[in-house]
Each structure stands twice: as structure tokens, then as C-alpha cells.
N, C-alpha and C positions, 0 to 999 in steps of 0.2 A: 708602630711609632709611639713609644711611650715616653719620649723625652719631653720635658716641660720647660722650654727655654724661657718662658715668660712667667714671672711670679704673679700671684693673684692680685697683688697691688697694682699691676699694670693692665690687668684685664678687667674691663667693665662689661658685665653680661648684657646690660642694656645696649651698649655700643655694638657688641657682637651680634645681638638680635637684629639691630638695625642693618648691620652689614649683610647679614644673611638675607633679609628681605630685599635689600638692594641687589644682591647677587642673584637672587631668584628672578627678579625682573630682567636683569641683564642676560641671564641664561635663556629665558623665554624669548627674548628679542634677538638672540644670536650674537650678542656683543661679547660673550665670553666663550668662544669656541674651544679654547684649550681646557677650560674648567669642565665643559660639557664632555669633552673627550675623556678627561680624567675620571669623571663621574661614571661614565658608561664602561670604561676599561676596568675600573675597580668593582663596579656593581652593574652588570649589563641589564639587569631587570629594573633598575631604579627609574622612577618617574621624576619629573621636575616638580618637586614639592618643597615646601619650606624646610622640612626635615632633611632633605638631600642637600639643600644649600647650607643649612646649619652644619651638617657633617663636613662639607668642604671648608667652611670657615674654621671649624675645630681643627681640622688637619693643617690649615694654614698657620695656626698659632701653636702647633705642636702636640695636639691631642689625637687619640685614636677615634674619638666620637664626641658628639655634643654632650651627652650625659657625663662623660669624663671631664670635659671642660667645665661644665656647670658644677659638678661636685668639687672641682678644684677651687673654683671661685666662691662658691657658697659653702663654707665649712659647716 
């Protein structure tokens, strides 16, 4: 998935980091079962870490990874 539907003027990295932290807490408490299934289906050995939540957030906004999202936002 390398389509970037959202331009960097619409993505705020600080906001995405906050979303990832919130998502991690929801994953840990079981409030996001569909995201947990997606995470384990695409990466069965993945632990519940901030990096895995960031990866899910990056995919949500159209990037293959968090570093690609970050590179797009921070020229």
C-alpha cells in the first residue's frame, strides 16, 4: 500500500503519535479486537508495542510503515 491519500499538510505527526499511544492502550484493553486481528494476521510475531500501534496508524492513513509516514510529513 503505497498510496498516499492524505497530503502532508493534513497530517500532523504529533497528532498521529497521540493516536498511536491511544490505540496501544485500546489494543491492550481489548477495545480494538479488529485492529488486533489485523496486526496478528499481517505480522503474527508482533507484540503489542508503540511501534506496532504506529504501524497500524500509518496504514490507516495510507502508508506502508510509520517511517514512510514520518518521511512524508517531515521533508
